Every structure is written in structure tokens, then in C-alpha cells.
N, C-alpha and C positions, 0 to 999 in steps of 0.2 A: 444467533449469537454473532456479534460484531467484534472484531479486533482491529485496532489501529495503532500505528507507530507514531510517536510524537518526538520531534526534535525540540529540545528546550535550550534556549540560549541564556547564558549567565556570565556575569563578570567573573574572571578567574579567581579574584579575591573572595568571592562568595560561593565558589563552586562546591567546596566540601559541605558547607552548611545546607545548600540547596539539595545536594544529593541525599543527605541525611533526612531532610524534610520529606523528600519524595519517597524514599524507602519506607519511612514510617507512616506515610499516608495510606488511606484505603482507596486512593484514586487510581494508582498505576503500579506497574512492575518496572523497577529499574533494571536496565541491562548493561549498559556501559556508557562511557563518556570520554571526553578529551579535555582535561583541565586547562591545558595551554590555549586551546581554541574556544573554551567556554561552551562546549556543546555536550548535552546529555541526551541519551536515547532511552525512552520509556515506551511501554505499550499500555493501552487502556482497553478494557472490555466492557461491553454493554449489550443488553437485550435488543436495543434498537439504536438508531442514529441519535435520537434525542438524549438518550442516556450518555452516549459518548460525548456529545456536545457539552452536556453539563459537566462532565469530568474534565474535558479540555478547558472549558471556561474557568473552572476552579483552579486548574494548574496555572493558567495564564494570570490569575489573580494572586498567586502565592508571592510572598515577599522574595525579593532578589531575582525574580524571573524577568528577563528583558523581553523575551518572546517565546511562545510555544506554538508550534504549527504542526498540524497533522500532515504526515508525509504519505503514508500508504494505509489502505484500509481493506479489510476482508469482511464481506457481508455474506453470511451463510445463505440467505434467500437468493441472492444474485447468482451464487455458484450453482444452486439447484436449477435456476432458470436456464443458465447456459448449458448445463448438462442435458436438460430436456431438449433444447434446441439441437444439440449435437446428435442426440439419439434419434431425433425425428428427421434429420437431414439425410438425403441420399448420399451414400459414400462414393458414388460414382459421379464425376462431374457431368453436367448436362451435355457438354460438347462431345462427350464420348458416345452419346446416344444419337447424335445428329448424323444421319447417313448422307446428308448433302454437303457436309464439310469436307473440303479438299485437305488431305494431310499436309500438303505443302504450305498451307496457311497457318498451321499450328506453330507457334513460337514457344520454345522451351526456355525459361528464364531461371532454371534451377542451378546452373553452373556459372558462378561469377568469376572464376579464375581467369578466363580469357577476356573478360570485359574491363578489367582494371590493370 
């Protein structure tokens, strides 16, 4: 399952009509928008990327839409791959296994308070 957010741009005079059209479509879920800026946020879902692209293209082709662009996406299979990589990785950094490393050569960059 894939889920993506779409920002739809519209002329503010057409905002209410387009929001109603999006809400009544089977393409997406309306979440919120800003009439003064002419921006609407929706999400689309699909079994794969091609289904999402079809829905995005259909939204782009709707009357009154100036532009519709995918902003963020979540792909279930990508998350599973990343979880597998994390689970397979050694939790201890390789440098901590290196007996030849001089501790004076280790630079800690975790505290930024004194750097700026």
C-alpha cells in the first residue's frame, strides 16, 4: 500500500468548487486547505506507484486545477526493506571493534552547543 500527499493549487475564486469536487471524487481524501493562498492538501492511496500516478494525473486534469504535485510518499515495501537493513546491521559501530584506533583520534560531534 502506498500513500502520498498532494498539494493542489487553485485560483481562490474557484477554491470552494474544487474542494467540493475533490471531496466527492473517489481519487483522494481532502484534509485541509488555505483559500487565500489557493492551496489544498489531499492524500491518495494505491496498491503501487502506477495506481498513485493515475490518480495524480486525474487530479491534475480536473477543471479549475492550476497544478497538483506529489509532496511526500510512503511506500510500504520500502519501509520493510529499511527495517530489514536495520535489523541486519551491527548495533556497535565498527570503530569500537578496532583495537588499533587511538582514542585521541576519536572526534565526537554530538554536541553542537559549543560549535555555534
